[in-house]
C-alpha positions, 0 to 999 in steps of 0.5 A: 207528637206527645209534648212530654217527649220533646220536653224529655229530649232536648235535640242538641244544637238544633239551631246550628243543625237546621241552619246547616242543612240549608233547607229548601221548602220543597226539598228532600231530607233525611233524618238518619237518627230520628230519636224522639224527633226533635230535629225532625219536627224543625226540619218539617216546620221548614217544608212546604207541601211538596217537601218530604222528610223521611226519618231512621231509628232502629230503636222500637221505643222510637215508634211510640212518638212519631209526628203526625205530618203529610210530608213525613215518613218513618223507617224502622231501620238503622242508617247503614241501610239508608240507600236500600230504603230510599230506593224502595221510595224511589228517591235517588237524591236528597237535599240535606242529611242529618245524623246525631250519633249519640245515645238518647237521654231516653236510652241512658235513663232507662234502666232496663236498656243497660246503657248506664253505669249509673242505673242497675240493669241487665247488660243489654245496650242494643239499640235494635232490640231485635238483634241477638248480640247483647252487652251480656254476650259481650261480657260473659262470652268474649275471651280475654284478647277479644275483650281487651280489643274492644276495650282498647279500640273503642274505649282507648283505655290504657288498662284494656287488658286488665279490665278484660282479665278482671272480668274473665276472672270474675264471670268464671265464678259467676255470671255478670248480669247487670250493669252494677255487677260490672261496676263492682267487679271492675271497681279496683281497676277505675283509678281514684278520682277517675272512677266515672270517666274510666267507666263511661269509657268501658260502657262506651266500648261495649255499646259500640261493640254491640251495635257496631257503631263505627262500622255503621257510621262509615257505611253511612257516610259513604252512602251519604255522598252518593245520595246528596245532590250537588250542593246538598248538605250533610250535618253530623253531630258526634259525642267522642273522638272515634265517632268525630274523627271518622266524620272529619277524615271523610269530609277532608279526604273521602276516606277514613285513613285521611290519606288524600287521593289525588287525580292526574292533575294533583286535585284531591278526589272526595265527594264533599267540602267542608262548610264552615268550622267545627261547631260546639255547644254554647255554655248556655246550652250546656248549662240547659242540657249538660249532655250536650257538652261533648257534642260536636257538629260538622257540616258539608256540602256535596261538591 
């Protein structure tokens, strides 16, 4: 693996993640969000010749930075299809599964990918470059109600309706093509002193819609509950409340409504048990990697 990629993307909460997986040298592990392979490399360092690691990522740029290791298999796919692919490799159970739900530094810093309001680029935001839905389609073709729903549900924005209306008015005059186009037409709605925070929520909402991220996480977590061996570990890193809430609720109750389902004897029916407390990055890590500041790590074990 090229050393520059490791310098470019520092894996968040690396030690805590590896400790949470409780790696067995001969075990089977899944890195559901390969990225630039920082977490994967550390997992492989702890496996012997019998151990196996399967890494998933739907972003084609990740395939340029793969690891050369006999125990490693890379799968170019979204983690929502994890069970299908593991079946194809005749793997019915895993000892540990890791997911880091954040957008990679590479994706954010590449203007042509359109993920960041701080860089001018076409409105894209696709994690899988083969899919047809882009940020351009969302911004230029969703009606006011649909846009308002996106901004309210996925950005938790109080002014969701006003933002949607401003976009529809502006695009009736000219197509909105770039991140800076969008930023400019919304400038009057950002709030003094809150511009960056509001823009971050707007771009988050669009990105979630384009990639159907929350649906993918729900599908993924349900599959993990079946894929893990008894005492197998699930480690998830989230970066905003919508992601973290899904992980937290699923660990607590086995569903996403957070309403416990009990058996005849009053025991909560759920596939996982929480391990330890919520983990956040240290001040030292945040100082070295500011993008880690919002990360939250949760660990669970198969019952």
